[in-house]
N, C-alpha and C positions, 0 to 999 in steps of 0.2 A: 504494500500500500504506500509506503514511504517513497519508493522509487517512482511510483505513478504520480505522486504530487510533484516531484522534481521534474518529471517529464512534462507535465502540464504547465509548470512554471516556466520552463525553458521554451516550450511552444508559445506561450503567451508573450514572452519577452521578444521572441522573433517576430511575432505579428505586430507588436507595438512599435518596434524599431524599424521595420521595413518601410513604412511611409516616409519617415524622416530621411532615410538613406536615398530614397527615390527623389524627394524634393531637392536635396542637396546637389544632385547630378543633373537637374533640369537645365535647359537652355531657355532664357527669357528674352523677349524682344522689348526694347524700350526706345523711345524717341525723346530727344532733348533739343532745346533751342538755346543758343548761347553765342559767345564771341570766340572766334578762332584765336587761340593763343600761340599755337605753333604747328608746323607740319615738318615731317622728316621723310624725304624721298631717297635718302642715302642708305636706308636700312631696308631689309626684307623680312617681313612685310613692312610697307610704309606705315607711318603713324600720323595721327592728328590729335591735337589737344584742344579742348573747348572749355571755356569758363561759363558755367551756368549759374544764374542767380536764382536761388530758391525763394519761395514765398516769404520765408522768415528773414529775408535779406542776407542770408549766408551764401557764400560762393561754393559751388561744387565744381571741382576740376575733373573732367572726363577725358581720359586718354584711350584711344582705340587703335587697334591694328587696322590697316586699310589694304586688304588684299586686292589683287588685280581686277577681280570681278565686281568690286564695289561700284555702284552707279553714282557718279558725281555730276551734278548739274549746276549751271549758273543761269538763273531764269529758266528758260525752256531749252537751252542749248547744253550739249555735253561739255564737260570740262575735265581737267586733270587735277590731281592733288597739288601739283606744282603751281597751278593757276590761283589757288587760294592765297589770300593775303592776311597777315595778322591784323586783327581789329575788325574784320567784317563779320556780319551776322551769319550764322549757319544753323541749319536744322540737320541733326544726325540721327539716323535710325541704326541701332546696333543690337547685336546679340550678346547677352551676358551669359557666358558659359563657364564651366570649370577651368577652361584654358584662358580666360580673360575676356576682354571686350573686342568684338569684331564688327567693324562698320559695314552695314549693308548698303546704306545710301547716305550721301551728303548733298545738301542743297544750299546754295548761297544765292543771294539776290543779285 
């Protein structure tokens, strides 16, 4: 009987911890609007850094990898990461994964 209790306890522990492990490994898509602080096309993958102002007036710095398939636009035209300038407004959609942030699209005015 005692071994049965331990078996039920272990089984319950596995069931309770499984959702937490799954949530930690999920990929989440987010979109932010901010000011371009930096770009780096000398590294692979390229990177972009944007400063986002939160509703509580605190700044959030978002840095993301920019793979070759990231869609970058200026207005309605295609652009390159090298075309972005520090200080301009940008909207970035990125994936937050266990491997870091990966830009899916970058749009500047």
